Structures are given as structure tokens and as C-alpha cells.
N, C-alpha and C positions, 0 to 999 in steps of 0.2 A: 549090900554098896559100905565100901570104907572110902569115908568121908574125913579122913584124918588125915591123909597124903595127897589134899586137893594143891596144885602147884597154880600159879597166877604170873604171870608175865609183869614187868613193873614196870613197864612202859607205857606210856600211859596211847589210848586209844583214840582218833578223833572220828564223828560223826562225819564232818566236811573235810579235810584236812586241808583240800586248798584252797579256802576260806578265811578268813576272818576275821570276825567278831570285834565288837566295837563297846564302848559302856556309855551309858547317855549323862555320865561325867566326863568323857571324849570328848563325844559327841559334841555337850555345852560349851567346852575348855574353848572348841573350835570358832564356837560364837552361832549354834544352832544351827536345823537337818540342813538348812539350806549353805550355809556355809561351809559346815562342813565336809558335804558333799564337791562344793566345786573346789575346795584343798585333795581332795582325794582327788577332782580330775574325772567326775561322773557330771551324767546332766541332761535336764529333759529329751532332747536333740538327740542325745545318741541314745538312750534309751529310746527312741520309735525307729530310730534306725536300724538296732537288734530287733525290737519285735518285729519288722518289717522280712526281714533274712530268717525268719526260722519259716520251715517247712510250714507246708494249711494244716496238718495232722497234728502239727504242736499244740491245736487249738481243740476245745471241745465242741462238739455236731448242734445245734440247734435244741434237739431232743439227749443227746449229752444233759449241755442247761440244764434243762425242764428238771430233766429229772438231779438232776445235783442239786437245784434249788428248791423240791419238794423236798429230801432226804434235808437239809440242812432246816429250812423249816418245821419238820415232824422234830426235828431231836431240842427243839427251841426249849 
């Protein structure tokens, strides 16, 4: 193997290119989590509406939930 001629892209690659993240300083400067959410146009009501619109197969079944909880408890 020739490791001397490795070329990489100079462009940044983002894991979630459509999602913008904010620092704690930005959130606190907005007045805290609630004020920040309000300024971003987010609310609990909108969250509930969006969750209700998800298809039923988006959620864990009771068996999947129990298995996930067992796995989490074992990894503590």
C-alpha cells in the first residue's frame, strides 16, 4: 500500500447538513431554553402535532421497548 499519495477533500462534510446547531452561549443569550425556542418559532403544541402525524411504525413496539430498556440497564 502506498500511503504517501492520499488525497482528501478540502471541503467540510457535515453529518447533518440541513440541521443547524447552536451553542449554549447562543441559547443563554436568547434568554434561556424557553425564550430560545420561542424565538425559533418552536412550541410544545407544534411538537405534539408533528408527533401525531408520524406513521405508527415510527415508534417502538412494547417488545422493542422492553428489549431496549433491558439493553440500557445492562450497559450501566
